[in-house]
N, C-alpha and C positions, 0 to 999 in steps of 0.2 A: 504494499499500500504506499503511495507517495505522500508527500507532505500535504498537499491540498485535500486528499481524501481523509488524511488523519484530522486535519482541521475541520472538515465537514461532519465528520463522526463526533468530534468533540462538541461541535456547535449543536448538533442534534440531540446529544445527551444533556447538555446544559439547558436547551429550550425545553426538553421534556420535563427535566426536573424542575424548571422554573415554572411551567404551566401546572404541573402537579401541586406545586407548593401554593398557588394562589386559587385553586378551584374550589376550595372549601367556602361555602357561603355563610356569612357571618351577619348577624342581625344588627340593626341600627344602635340599639342600646349597647350591645357588646362592643362594636367598634368604638363608640363614644367611650366607654369604660376602659378599654385598652389604651386608647390615646391618653386619656387623663392620668393612666398610670406611667405612661413614657414621658409626657411633656410636663416640665416644671415652669418653664418660662415662655409662654406662648408667643411672645414677639420675635423670638429668634427661630421659630419653626414655620415651615410652609406646608400647606395643605393643598391638595387637589384632587380632582375627580377625572378618570380617564377610561376610555375603552381598552387601551393598550398600555398598562403601567410600566411594562419593560421598555417600551419605546420612550415613554415620558422620563424614566430614570436616566437613559442615555442622554436624552435631550437636556437634563439637568446636570449633566457632567458626571453620572454615576455617584452620587452622594454616598458616603460611608453610612451614615445614619439614616437608612431608608426603611420605611415601615408600610406594608400595603395589606389591604383587606378587600375581598370580594363581597361587596354588599348584596343585599337581596334584590335590589332593583336600582335604577337610576334615582328614583325618587328618594329612597333611603340614603344613597350615597351623597345627593345634593343637601339632604337635610343635615347630615353629619358635617359637610363642608361648611354650610351656613352657620351652624352652631359654633364651630371653631374659629370661624372669621369674626364672629361676634366677640369671641374670647381675646382676639387680638393676633392670631396667626395671620401670616401672609397667605394670599391666594395664588394659586397657579393652575387652573383648570382649562381644559379643552372643551370646546362646544362639540357635543355629540349626543345623539339620542341613545346611545347604547353605553354611555359611561357609567358603569356601576362598580369600578374599582376606586377605592379611597386610598390615598397615599398621603404620608408625611415624611418630611425630611428636614 
């Protein structure tokens, strides 16, 4: 197997692991509780909602402190985002009618 094939195989493994990691659906209240356990100073954190969180992570420069949740639906995801924006986090969402992943960094 050549270097390109090796890289493609690793990429498939990483993508598979990444997708497996985020497919668990989490309730709105559980996402809020988890974020509140992570964040102590809201003003230094950014929250967003996206359809493709992996892409957004790359677009944000692969931040080290990245957390994401698969919300029940877009309405729940937007509600979590709105709640934490009101608490002082910075916003960074993408407009999409399928954006049901909540992320913070």
